[in-house]
Structures are given as C-alpha cells and as structure tokens.
N, C-alpha and C positions, 0 to 999 in steps of 0.2 A: 504494500500500500504506500501511497505517497500523499503528501500534504498539498492541497489545492493552492492556486494562486490567489492573489487579492481579488475581492469582489469587483464586478464590472459596473457597479452602480445600478444594476437592474434588480438585484435581490431585494425582496420586500423585508420589512422589519415588523416585529410584533409591537402592538400598541403599548403593551404593558412594560416590556423590558427594553425596547429599542434594539434588540439583537437582530442581526442580519440573518435571515433564513436562507440556508444554502440552496442552490439550484440542484435538482435531483434528476438523474437518469436511471431508469430501471432497465437492465439488459437481460433479455431472456431469448428463448428460441430453441431450435433443435440441437441436440447433442451432435457435435461434429460440424456444425454450421459456422463456427468461428467466434463463439462467445468469448473465449480466452483471448483471442487476437484483438477483438473489439475492446475488451476491458483493458488490455495492455496498452492499446493506442490511447485510450482516454487517460490512463495513468501517465503516459508520456506527455500528454497535453496539460497536465497539472491537476487532473481530477483526483479526488480521494476515492479509491476503489476498494470495495468490500466484496469478496467472493462468497457465494452460497450463504448469504444472510437470510435467516428465516423472515418471511414477510412481516410477521408480527412485530419484529424489532426495527423495522425501517423507520417508523416515527421517532423511536428513541435515538437512532443514529442521527437523524436530522436535528433533533433537539440538541444533541451533543455538539454537532457542527455549528449550531447557532450560538453556542457559548464559547466558540473558539476565537472570538474577537477578529473574525474575518480570515483566519488562517485556513479554514475549511469552507471555502465559498462554493465548491461544486463537488457533489458526491455522486458516484456511480455504484449501483448495487446489482450484482449478478444473482438472478433467481433462476434456478434450473430444476431438473427432475430429482436431483438429490434432496431437494427440500420440498418434495411433492406433498408431504403430509401437512405442510404449512400453507398450502395454496388456499385453503378455506379461509385463512386469515387475511389474504391479500386484499380482498375488496374492502374489508373494514379498515385496513391500514391506509388504503388509497383515499377513502372517505375522510379519515382523520387528517391526512396531509392536505386535502383540498380545503378543509375547514380552517386550517392554519395558514392558508395562503401560500403553500409551497408550490414553486414553479417546477412541475414534474412532467417528464416525458418518458415514454416507453419505447425502447428499441427492440425489435424482434428479428433475430437472425434465422433465415430460412434457407433450405437447399433441397434439391430433388432427392428422391429415394436412391436413384442410381449414384449420385454424387456422394451421399452419405455412406452407402454401402462400400464404395471404393475407398473412402477415407478410413473407415473402421478396419477394413481388410488390410490396408497398407500399413497400419500401425499394429495389426494383430491384437486388437483389443475388442472385447465384447461390448455391445450396446448396454448402457446401464439398466434398461428395462427388458432385455430379451430373455432373461432367466434361462430356462432349458430350451428355449426356442431358437429361432434364427434371428439374425440382425434385423431383417425386414419386419419381424414380429415386434421387436423392441421399438423400431421407428414408428410403426402403426400405433402402438400404445401411447407413445410420446406425443404424436400428432393429435390424438384424441384428447389427451390431458391438457395440451396447450392451446386447443382450438379457440377457446373463449378469449384468452389473453392475446393471441395473434389478432383476432378480430378487433380488439380494442387498442392495438398498438398505434402509436403516433407515426412510427417509421418502420417499415418492413424492408429488409435488405436481403436479396437473394444472392447467396454466395456460390451457387452451383458452378459458375464459370469464372469466378474470381480467384486469383492467387492471393497470397498473404499481402503482398505489396499493394495490390489493387484495393483490397479491403481496407488497409490502413489509409490509403489515399481518400477513399470514400468517407471514412470516419473523420479524417482531418477536415474534409470539406464541410461536413455537417456540424462539427462540434468545436472547431478550433477558434472561430471568430468570437471576439468578445461582444461585439454588437451584432446580434443576429436579426435578420429580417423577419417580418411577421409571417411570411409564408415562403417556403422553398419548393420548387417544382422540378422534377425530372421528367422530361419528355423523351420517351423511348420508342424508336421505330423497331419493328420486329416482323418476322415472317411467320405466318400461321403454320406453315409446314414444319417449322421447328418448335412449335408449341407456344402457348401463351406465357408471358412473363408472370411468374408466381407472385411478384411483389407489386403488381399493378393495382392502383386504386380505381382507375377508369380505363376502359378499353374502347378504342375507336377503330372501326373497320373501314378501310379504304378500297376493298375489293370490288365495290360497285363501279369503280372507275376503270376505263380501258387500261390494259397493262402495257407499258412501254417495252416490256420484254419481247413483245411480238412485232416491234418495229425494228428491223435489222440495224439501222444506223444508230439507234438509241440503246440497244441491248447491252453493249459493252460498258456503258456508263452507269452512274448511280443517280439518285435523286438530288445529289449535290451539284450535278451538272446543270448549267443554266438551260440548255436545250430540253433536257428531261423535265425539269421543273415547269418550263413553259408549256410543254406538251400536256403534262398532268393538269395544269390549271386552265388550259384551253378546253378541257372536256366539259360537257354539259353537267351542271350541278356541282362542279369542284369548288368554285369560288363561293357559291351559296353555302355549301357544306362548311367550308372554312369559316365564313362569317357567322353562320348559325352556331357552330360549335364553340367558337371563340366567345360569343355572347353567352352561351350556356355556362362556359367555364367562369365567366365573371360572376355569375350567380353562385356557383359552387365555391369560388375563391372567397367571396364575402361570407358565405356560411361557415367555411373552414376557419376563417379569422374569428368569427363570433364564438365558435366552439373551442377555440384555442388549439386547433390542429395546425401544425407548423410544416408538415411535409405532405406532398402529394406526388404520386407517380402516374403520369398519363401515358398509356401505351397505345401507339398508333400502328396498326397492322395492315399488311397486304400479303400476298401469297408468299413471296420470297424475302421480303424485308429489304429490298434493294432500291426500288424506284419510287412507287407511289407513297409508301409510308414514310420514306426518308424526306421526300419533298414536302409532304404535309406536316411532318414533325418540325421541320425548319421554320415554316411559315407560322405554325401554331405557337412555337416557342417565342418567336418575335412578338406575337400579339400578347402573350402572357407577360413577357418582360416589359412591354409598354404599359401594362396595368400595374407595374410595381412589384411583380413577383420575381424573385431571384430564380432564374431558370437555367438548367443545364440540359443539353441535348446529348443523348446516347443512341447510337445506331447499332443495336445488338447484333444483327445478322447481315449487315451490309457487305461484309467481306467474305461471306460464305459463297460457295459455288452453287 
C-alpha cells in the first residue's frame, strides 16, 4: 500500500469536523481480468490501495482516511470473490458512503471466457471458484456472483485483448488527472463478425449503410480515408442517422451527468469494423467532444483482415 497525494480541492468535507473525505474507487471484476494490475497502477499514481477488504469495512477505511489530514486523499479498494461472503454487506456500505458525501466510483475488470481460461492455464493455477470442476465452471460461478455489481459499475474495462502495458495506459488515462471532466467517453468502432465489445454501454449498428468493401477502389482503405468517409456519408440516411444519434447522445450525456456517471463507452459496429463504423465513430466523437465530453476514439478491429 502507498500513501495518496495531497487532495485536489474537489474532496468534500464533513460539516461537523471539516475533515476532507477521500475520493474512493472500488475495483472488482473477474479473476484473471487484471484487478492486481489495475490496483498496482493506481498505487503508482498515488492512491492508497487496500486489497481484499471486506465491504463492511470500507466506510471505516474512508473515515480513517478523512482523519489523515489530507495524506490519504484517494483510496482504492479491491473487492473480489475471496471476500464473497461479505458481498451482502456491500450495498449497505455503499449507502453509508453516499450519505456521507463520499465521491465513489466502481471499476469492473472484464474479459472473455477464452481469455480467462488461457491466463489461468498459462500460470497453472486453478480458478478460485472451480472447486473439483473445470476452470470454465469457476468462471461461470464468478460471473453469476458479480453480475449485479458489473451492472452497477461506473466503468467496465474489457481486458481480453489488452496486454499489461495497455491496461496501465488505460488506467492512467482515466485516473491520473487531478481535475477530471464531468463525463468521459470512449467511442469504439468494431466488426460484428468479431463479436460485440463486452464493455459497451451503447451499441450503434451501421450495417444499414452500403458497404465500401464492395467498391474495389475503396476496399483497401479504412474509414479514416477521406474518400471512404465521403462515400459513407453520401449514402441515403447516413447524415440523418449521425445527426439523430448525436442529438440522442446529448440527452443521454445530460442524464449521465445528473446521475453522477462519469464514463460511457459507445460502440459503433459494421460487418468488419473497417469502413462504415470507423467513419461514423470519427464523426460521432467530434460531435461529443463539441458538447464538452472528453472523448477518445478506439478502432478495435480496423487492422484485422
């Protein structure tokens, strides 16, 4: 564990004592999905990290941080299946934290079954919940156990195709800044033939538009190419779709801000993730950025054959 840096001026204070309440991140997710890497990254960024803390003790940890005279301004708590018997206390603890005005976020690390099986087999370790069964049995039990927590998470990160360095970069991008925006968005293009992104909050389907893949002179390029983008948005309904969905996202963005949700992943799909979804993602991201949303564009499948 490490001691956090000085507060950034955004931590609230209790009316009775004037003590600064630490910012809190709860790290959870699938075993093998990178919880330890995420926790280590936050530790390196100056967060005070506690591994496997029973949820019932989280309010106590926050109270202790509030008495540290600003030395523990940011706390990260790892909650996993090893503490599964304490999960019944988690909702009560979160309600207690909300009543105290604690600035709290939940990070959930996700990965596909195939990726998790490969990782457990590579280190020759059993899954914590597999018992006498197979690794996939343990994974299925864990998914069921964490289903509700995943659904309520502020940020879901799919690590299936991320290496350690890429995960650390993603964590730094989300948690390093002292002054964080009200809302951060990742706009991700993808190909349906490679599967839906499991960390998507919203999914947009561009397959109703003609595919540039069938235009010989456009096939070698991607949606980043100006000619491809022009072709996509010259098609009937393309501009109207962009305008309509951008307007819909403004409503969603306002709602997320009201609810205190600070992260959203918008997945834009076409068949292969190379042309239509890439062009639409780029345009949509610019619209969101113009609305004051800090936006990152990721083209998941653009480089695939």
